[in-house]
C-alpha positions in Angstrom: 22.2 -16.1 29.4 20.8 -17.5 26.2 17.6 -15.3 26.7 19.7 -12.2 27.1 21.8 -12.9 24.0 18.5 -13.6 22.0 17.3 -10.3 23.1 20.5 -8.4 22.2 20.5 -10.1 18.6 16.9 -8.8 18.2 18.1 -5.3 19.1 20.9 -5.3 16.8 18.6 -6.5 14.0 16.2 -3.6 14.9 18.9 -1.0 14.8 20.3 -2.1 11.6 16.9 -2.2 10.1 15.9 1.4 11.4 19.4 2.6 10.0 18.7 1.1 6.6 15.4 2.6 6.3 16.9 6.1 7.3 19.7 5.7 4.8 17.2 4.7 2.2 14.9 7.9 2.8 18.1 10.4 2.8 19.6 8.8 -0.4 16.7 7.8 -2.4 13.5 9.6 -1.5 14.9 13.0 0.1 16.6 14.1 -3.1 13.4 13.5 -5.2 11.4 15.5 -2.7 14.0 18.5 -2.5 14.1 18.4 -6.3 10.3 18.8 -6.3 10.1 21.4 -3.8 12.8 23.5 -5.7 10.9 23.3 -9.1 7.6 24.3 -7.3 9.2 27.0 -5.8 10.9 28.3 -8.9 7.6 28.2 -10.7 5.8 30.1 -8.1 8.5 32.8 -8.1 8.4 33.1 -11.8 4.7 33.5 -12.1 4.1 29.9 -13.5 7.2 30.0 -15.5 6.0 32.9 -17.6 8.6 35.4 -16.3 12.5 34.8 -16.9 14.0 33.7 -13.4 17.4 32.4 -12.4 18.5 31.4 -9.1 20.9 29.1 -7.4 19.5 26.3 -4.9 21.8 23.9 -3.3 24.7 25.1 -5.6 22.8 24.2 -8.5 21.2 26.4 -11.1 17.3 27.0 -11.4 16.0 28.7 -14.3 12.7 29.4 -15.6 11.0 30.9 -18.8 8.3 30.0 -21.4 6.1 28.0 -18.9 9.2 25.8 -18.0 11.5 25.6 -15.1 14.8 23.5 -15.1 16.9 22.3 -12.1 20.6 21.4 -12.6 20.1 21.3 -16.3 18.6 17.9 -15.9 15.3 18.1 -14.0 12.5 20.1 -15.7 8.7 20.9 -14.8 6.1 22.3 -16.9 4.7 24.9 -14.5 0.8 25.5 -14.3 -0.5 28.9 -14.9 -3.6 30.3 -13.8 -5.8 32.5 -16.1 -5.5 35.6 -14.1 -1.7 36.4 -14.1 0.3 39.6 -13.9 1.7 39.0 -17.5 -1.6 40.1 -19.1 -3.9 36.9 -18.6 -7.6 37.3 -19.3 -8.8 36.0 -16.0 -12.1 37.1 -14.5 -13.4 37.5 -11.1 -17.1 36.5 -11.8 -20.0 38.5 -10.8 -22.9 40.0 -12.7 -22.5 40.9 -16.5 -24.3 43.5 -18.0 
């Protein structure tokens, strides 16, 4: 009987530990990942933050302009832009020059 009680205790400890890890992920790590994905999507949709862009994600405002995207007026990200953009960038495709 002692052996069965010991195994039950280890099972309870394992279940509680897994629950704690899952709670930590969803309460701490997931919001950070979600904010990062939202800002990346906004940067891409606004052509690197160069175009004026506004949307709502998860009930919070997302705005972009002048190379910066803001989520919920608290999180900001400087968007990376490529040299060849649709807003008049001076990108080149390479090749021979004459």
